[in-house]
N, CA, C and O atoms as CSV, one atom per row, in Angstrom:
chain,resi,resn,atom,element,x,y,z
A,1,MET,N,N,-24.449,67.173,58.573
A,1,MET,CA,C,-24.678,67.569,59.942
A,1,MET,C,C,-23.556,68.519,60.354
A,1,MET,O,O,-22.379,68.249,60.114
A,2,ASN,N,N,-23.928,69.606,60.962
A,2,ASN,CA,C,-22.933,70.556,61.454
A,2,ASN,C,C,-22.535,70.141,62.863
A,2,ASN,O,O,-23.283,70.372,63.814
A,3,LEU,N,N,-21.371,69.535,63.003
A,3,LEU,CA,C,-20.931,68.981,64.276
A,3,LEU,C,C,-20.703,70.038,65.350
A,3,LEU,O,O,-20.719,69.722,66.539
A,4,PHE,N,N,-20.492,71.281,64.948
A,4,PHE,CA,C,-20.232,72.327,65.925
A,4,PHE,C,C,-21.479,73.135,66.264
A,4,PHE,O,O,-21.452,73.930,67.204
A,5,ALA,N,N,-22.570,72.954,65.524
A,5,ALA,CA,C,-23.799,73.699,65.788
A,5,ALA,C,C,-24.769,72.925,66.671
A,5,ALA,O,O,-25.525,73.529,67.432
A,6,LEU,N,N,-24.760,71.599,66.582
A,6,LEU,CA,C,-25.661,70.765,67.379
A,6,LEU,C,C,-25.097,70.574,68.782
A,6,LEU,O,O,-23.913,70.806,69.026
A,7,SER,N,N,-25.957,70.150,69.695
A,7,SER,CA,C,-25.473,69.856,71.051
A,7,SER,C,C,-24.525,68.663,70.995
A,7,SER,O,O,-24.621,67.818,70.105
A,8,GLU,N,N,-23.620,68.609,71.948
A,8,GLU,CA,C,-22.643,67.524,71.993
A,8,GLU,C,C,-23.330,66.158,72.059
A,8,GLU,O,O,-22.934,65.219,71.368
A,9,ASP,N,N,-24.371,66.059,72.902
A,9,ASP,CA,C,-25.089,64.790,73.043
A,9,ASP,C,C,-25.718,64.350,71.723
A,9,ASP,O,O,-25.654,63.176,71.359
A,10,GLU,N,N,-26.323,65.293,71.014
A,10,GLU,CA,C,-26.963,64.947,69.748
A,10,GLU,C,C,-25.937,64.500,68.703
A,10,GLU,O,O,-26.176,63.544,67.965
A,11,VAL,N,N,-24.816,65.181,68.643
A,11,VAL,CA,C,-23.748,64.795,67.705
A,11,VAL,C,C,-23.307,63.366,67.978
A,11,VAL,O,O,-23.247,62.551,67.057
A,12,LEU,N,N,-22.999,63.053,69.230
A,12,LEU,CA,C,-22.502,61.718,69.574
A,12,LEU,C,C,-23.543,60.640,69.321
A,12,LEU,O,O,-23.207,59.565,68.824
A,13,GLN,N,N,-24.794,60.904,69.650
A,13,GLN,CA,C,-25.851,59.915,69.415
A,13,GLN,C,C,-26.071,59.672,67.929
A,13,GLN,O,O,-26.243,58.530,67.505
A,14,ARG,N,N,-26.065,60.734,67.139
A,14,ARG,CA,C,-26.276,60.570,65.697
A,14,ARG,C,C,-25.103,59.862,65.024
A,14,ARG,O,O,-25.307,59.039,64.132
A,15,LEU,N,N,-23.892,60.171,65.438
A,15,LEU,CA,C,-22.731,59.487,64.868
A,15,LEU,C,C,-22.730,58.010,65.256
A,15,LEU,O,O,-22.392,57.151,64.442
A,16,GLU,N,N,-23.108,57.721,66.495
A,16,GLU,CA,C,-23.150,56.329,66.950
A,16,GLU,C,C,-24.189,55.512,66.172
A,16,GLU,O,O,-24.010,54.307,65.990
A,17,GLN,N,N,-25.252,56.140,65.720
A,17,GLN,CA,C,-26.238,55.440,64.901
A,17,GLN,C,C,-25.625,54.945,63.595
A,17,GLN,O,O,-26.036,53.913,63.062
A,18,ASN,N,N,-24.651,55.675,63.085
A,18,ASN,CA,C,-23.983,55.312,61.835
A,18,ASN,C,C,-22.756,54.436,62.042
A,18,ASN,O,O,-22.265,53.820,61.096
A,19,ASP,N,N,-22.259,54.377,63.269
A,19,ASP,CA,C,-21.049,53.613,63.585
A,19,ASP,C,C,-21.148,53.138,65.035
A,19,ASP,O,O,-20.603,53.785,65.929
A,20,PRO,N,N,-21.833,52.021,65.282
A,20,PRO,CA,C,-22.142,51.601,66.653
A,20,PRO,C,C,-20.959,51.092,67.482
A,20,PRO,O,O,-21.082,50.998,68.703
A,21,ASP,N,N,-19.836,50.766,66.876
A,21,ASP,CA,C,-18.688,50.285,67.649
A,21,ASP,C,C,-17.777,51.460,67.992
A,21,ASP,O,O,-16.697,51.618,67.422
A,22,VAL,N,N,-18.238,52.283,68.938
A,22,VAL,CA,C,-17.518,53.495,69.340
A,22,VAL,C,C,-16.524,53.128,70.434
A,22,VAL,O,O,-16.845,52.361,71.342
A,23,ARG,N,N,-15.327,53.673,70.348
A,23,ARG,CA,C,-14.276,53.413,71.335
A,23,ARG,C,C,-13.763,54.742,71.890
A,23,ARG,O,O,-13.915,55.794,71.270
A,24,GLU,N,N,-13.157,54.666,73.066
A,24,GLU,CA,C,-12.554,55.846,73.680
A,24,GLU,C,C,-11.110,55.538,74.034
A,24,GLU,O,O,-10.797,54.461,74.542
A,25,SER,N,N,-10.239,56.493,73.761
A,25,SER,CA,C,-8.828,56.342,74.096
A,25,SER,C,C,-8.188,57.713,74.229
A,25,SER,O,O,-8.329,58.562,73.349
A,26,ASN,N,N,-7.491,57.924,75.324
A,26,ASN,CA,C,-6.747,59.169,75.538
A,26,ASN,C,C,-7.596,60.420,75.342
A,26,ASN,O,O,-7.114,61.423,74.816
A,27,GLY,N,N,-8.859,60.364,75.765
A,27,GLY,CA,C,-9.741,61.517,75.662
A,27,GLY,C,C,-10.405,61.699,74.314
A,27,GLY,O,O,-11.091,62.697,74.095
A,28,PHE,N,N,-10.216,60.756,73.405
A,28,PHE,CA,C,-10.847,60.815,72.088
A,28,PHE,C,C,-11.964,59.789,71.984
A,28,PHE,O,O,-11.821,58.661,72.455
A,29,VAL,N,N,-13.062,60.171,71.377
A,29,VAL,CA,C,-14.116,59.248,70.970
A,29,VAL,C,C,-13.779,58.876,69.535
A,29,VAL,O,O,-13.675,59.746,68.670
A,30,ILE,N,N,-13.608,57.575,69.280
A,30,ILE,CA,C,-13.129,57.131,67.970
A,30,ILE,C,C,-14.197,56.298,67.292
A,30,ILE,O,O,-14.709,55.336,67.864
A,31,LEU,N,N,-14.527,56.674,66.072
A,31,LEU,CA,C,-15.514,55.996,65.244
A,31,LEU,C,C,-14.773,55.438,64.031
A,31,LEU,O,O,-14.474,56.165,63.084
A,32,PHE,N,N,-14.487,54.160,64.075
A,32,PHE,CA,C,-13.609,53.555,63.077
A,32,PHE,C,C,-14.252,53.449,61.694
A,32,PHE,O,O,-13.583,53.696,60.690
A,33,ASP,N,N,-15.523,53.091,61.622
A,33,ASP,CA,C,-16.157,52.975,60.313
A,33,ASP,C,C,-16.263,54.326,59.618
A,33,ASP,O,O,-16.183,54.411,58.393
A,34,LEU,N,N,-16.444,55.378,60.406
A,34,LEU,CA,C,-16.510,56.729,59.839
A,34,LEU,C,C,-15.125,57.345,59.663
A,34,LEU,O,O,-14.972,58.334,58.946
A,35,GLY,N,N,-14.111,56.761,60.318
A,35,GLY,CA,C,-12.755,57.310,60.226
A,35,GLY,C,C,-12.652,58.670,60.880
A,35,GLY,O,O,-12.063,59.600,60.328
A,36,MET,N,N,-13.240,58.775,62.083
A,36,MET,CA,C,-13.340,60.065,62.738
A,36,MET,C,C,-13.048,59.920,64.228
A,36,MET,O,O,-13.480,58.957,64.862
A,37,ALA,N,N,-12.327,60.867,64.772
A,37,ALA,CA,C,-12.080,60.937,66.207
A,37,ALA,C,C,-12.467,62.331,66.684
A,37,ALA,O,O,-12.159,63.332,66.037
A,38,LEU,N,N,-13.147,62.378,67.823
A,38,LEU,CA,C,-13.611,63.648,68.370
A,38,LEU,C,C,-13.129,63.792,69.803
A,38,LEU,O,O,-12.983,62.806,70.525
A,39,THR,N,N,-12.888,65.009,70.199
A,39,THR,CA,C,-12.617,65.310,71.596
A,39,THR,C,C,-13.352,66.592,71.952
A,39,THR,O,O,-13.638,67.419,71.086
A,40,GLY,N,N,-13.657,66.750,73.247
A,40,GLY,CA,C,-14.393,67.928,73.690
A,40,GLY,C,C,-15.899,67.784,73.562
A,40,GLY,O,O,-16.634,68.697,73.939
A,41,PHE,N,N,-16.376,66.661,73.041
A,41,PHE,CA,C,-17.803,66.441,72.852
A,41,PHE,C,C,-18.414,65.612,73.984
A,41,PHE,O,O,-19.627,65.659,74.191
A,42,HIS,N,N,-17.611,64.870,74.704
A,42,HIS,CA,C,-18.144,63.951,75.718
A,42,HIS,C,C,-17.604,64.201,77.116
A,42,HIS,O,O,-17.994,63.508,78.056
A,43,ASP,N,N,-16.736,65.152,77.271
A,43,ASP,CA,C,-16.073,65.347,78.553
A,43,ASP,C,C,-16.327,66.713,79.174
A,43,ASP,O,O,-15.566,67.175,80.025
A,44,GLU,N,N,-17.415,67.355,78.736
A,44,GLU,CA,C,-17.817,68.662,79.262
A,44,GLU,C,C,-16.710,69.704,79.136
A,44,GLU,O,O,-16.525,70.546,80.015
A,45,MET,N,N,-15.983,69.631,78.029
A,45,MET,CA,C,-14.932,70.610,77.747
A,45,MET,C,C,-15.110,71.142,76.315
A,45,MET,O,O,-14.240,70.954,75.465
A,46,PRO,N,N,-16.252,71.811,76.058
A,46,PRO,CA,C,-16.535,72.247,74.685
A,46,PRO,C,C,-15.509,73.203,74.100
A,46,PRO,O,O,-15.405,73.325,72.880
A,47,GLU,N,N,-14.752,73.881,74.950
A,47,GLU,CA,C,-13.720,74.784,74.426
A,47,GLU,C,C,-12.573,74.017,73.785
A,47,GLU,O,O,-11.738,74.607,73.099
A,48,GLN,N,N,-12.525,72.703,74.002
A,48,GLN,CA,C,-11.472,71.873,73.413
A,48,GLN,C,C,-11.994,70.999,72.271
A,48,GLN,O,O,-11.341,70.029,71.886
A,49,LYS,N,N,-13.154,71.333,71.737
A,49,LYS,CA,C,-13.710,70.525,70.643
A,49,LYS,C,C,-12.744,70.469,69.466
A,49,LYS,O,O,-12.203,71.481,69.019
A,50,ALA,N,N,-12.552,69.249,68.988
A,50,ALA,CA,C,-11.717,69.042,67.807
A,50,ALA,C,C,-12.170,67.760,67.121
A,50,ALA,O,O,-12.657,66.830,67.764
A,51,ILE,N,N,-12.002,67.732,65.822
A,51,ILE,CA,C,-12.361,66.563,65.021
A,51,ILE,C,C,-11.152,66.191,64.177
A,51,ILE,O,O,-10.533,67.044,63.541
A,52,THR,N,N,-10.829,64.904,64.182
A,52,THR,CA,C,-9.739,64.383,63.367
A,52,THR,C,C,-10.301,63.325,62.434
A,52,THR,O,O,-11.072,62.462,62.856
A,53,ILE,N,N,-9.924,63.389,61.192
A,53,ILE,CA,C,-10.319,62.394,60.202
A,53,ILE,C,C,-9.090,61.526,59.935
A,53,ILE,O,O,-7.978,62.035,59.791
A,54,PHE,N,N,-9.305,60.200,59.869
A,54,PHE,CA,C,-8.169,59.315,59.619
A,54,PHE,C,C,-8.532,58.231,58.612
A,54,PHE,O,O,-9.704,57.901,58.428
A,55,GLY,N,N,-7.516,57.687,57.970
A,55,GLY,CA,C,-7.696,56.667,56.943
A,55,GLY,C,C,-7.691,55.258,57.503
A,55,GLY,O,O,-7.445,55.051,58.692
A,56,ARG,N,N,-7.960,54.310,56.659
A,56,ARG,CA,C,-8.080,52.902,57.059
A,56,ARG,C,C,-6.744,52.275,57.457
A,56,ARG,O,O,-6.729,51.162,57.983
A,57,ASP,N,N,-5.633,52.953,57.221
A,57,ASP,CA,C,-4.332,52.403,57.602
A,57,ASP,C,C,-3.730,53.120,58.814
A,57,ASP,O,O,-2.540,52.967,59.091
A,58,HIS,N,N,-4.536,53.896,59.536
A,58,HIS,CA,C,-4.064,54.635,60.710
A,58,HIS,C,C,-3.676,53.659,61.814
A,58,HIS,O,O,-4.247,52.573,61.911
A,59,ILE,N,N,-2.720,54.036,62.637
A,59,ILE,CA,C,-2.226,53.177,63.717
A,59,ILE,C,C,-3.318,52.808,64.724
A,59,ILE,O,O,-3.230,51.768,65.375
A,60,TRP,N,N,-4.351,53.655,64.857
A,60,TRP,CA,C,-5.441,53.329,65.777
A,60,TRP,C,C,-6.145,52.039,65.383
A,60,TRP,O,O,-6.685,51.348,66.248
A,61,ILE,N,N,-6.153,51.702,64.115
A,61,ILE,CA,C,-6.865,50.511,63.645
A,61,ILE,C,C,-6.351,49.260,64.362
A,61,ILE,O,O,-7.148,48.446,64.829
A,62,GLU,N,N,-5.055,49.103,64.450
A,62,GLU,CA,C,-4.506,47.902,65.082
A,62,GLU,C,C,-4.668,47.904,66.599
A,62,GLU,O,O,-4.517,46.858,67.231
A,63,LYS,N,N,-4.972,49.056,67.195
A,63,LYS,CA,C,-5.166,49.158,68.643
A,63,LYS,C,C,-6.636,49.167,69.049
A,63,LYS,O,O,-6.953,49.304,70.230
A,64,ARG,N,N,-7.516,49.024,68.096
A,64,ARG,CA,C,-8.960,49.126,68.309
A,64,ARG,C,C,-9.458,48.255,69.463
A,64,ARG,O,O,-10.193,48.743,70.322
A,65,LEU,N,N,-9.080,47.000,69.500
A,65,LEU,CA,C,-9.604,46.087,70.505
A,65,LEU,C,C,-9.087,46.364,71.908
A,65,LEU,O,O,-9.666,45.876,72.879
A,66,THR,N,N,-8.022,47.128,72.040
A,66,THR,CA,C,-7.509,47.473,73.371
A,66,THR,C,C,-8.173,48.741,73.928
A,66,THR,O,O,-7.962,49.101,75.086
A,67,MET,N,N,-8.966,49.402,73.104
A,67,MET,CA,C,-9.639,50.637,73.519
A,67,MET,C,C,-10.968,50.328,74.203
A,67,MET,O,O,-11.616,49.323,73.912
A,68,GLN,N,N,-11.352,51.198,75.101
A,68,GLN,CA,C,-12.584,51.055,75.874
A,68,GLN,C,C,-13.805,51.327,74.988
A,68,GLN,O,O,-13.879,52.363,74.328
A,69,ALA,N,N,-14.763,50.388,74.976
A,69,ALA,CA,C,-16.025,50.607,74.269
A,69,ALA,C,C,-16.828,51.658,75.033
A,69,ALA,O,O,-16.792,51.705,76.263
A,70,ILE,N,N,-17.549,52.494,74.300
A,70,ILE,CA,C,-18.350,53.577,74.901
A,70,ILE,C,C,-19.643,53.711,74.108
A,70,ILE,O,O,-19.674,53.439,72.908
A,71,SER,N,N,-20.714,54.135,74.786
A,71,SER,CA,C,-22.005,54.285,74.109
A,71,SER,C,C,-22.684,55.566,74.583
A,71,SER,O,O,-22.520,55.986,75.729
A,72,PHE,N,N,-23.440,56.172,73.688
A,72,PHE,CA,C,-24.145,57.420,73.993
A,72,PHE,C,C,-25.649,57.287,73.813
A,72,PHE,O,O,-26.376,58.279,73.869
A,73,GLY,N,N,-26.118,56.054,73.596
A,73,GLY,CA,C,-27.529,55.806,73.331
A,73,GLY,C,C,-28.423,55.829,74.508
A,73,GLY,O,O,-29.630,55.629,74.371
């Protein structure tokens, strides 16, 4: 899937289908099972779109439960 070619809503909905426990923190949408964090896709700021890939030992893992759950379905 080309994350920058599809609409923001479609990207978030399709990613959530693969990783339903989506969290938000500091302006990032975080998908832990996919190891991906996105910004600029959910806050009507497409000029700030960015994608970060992270590993299973990233510091966000231990903070997961303190982050706000979010859904795009």
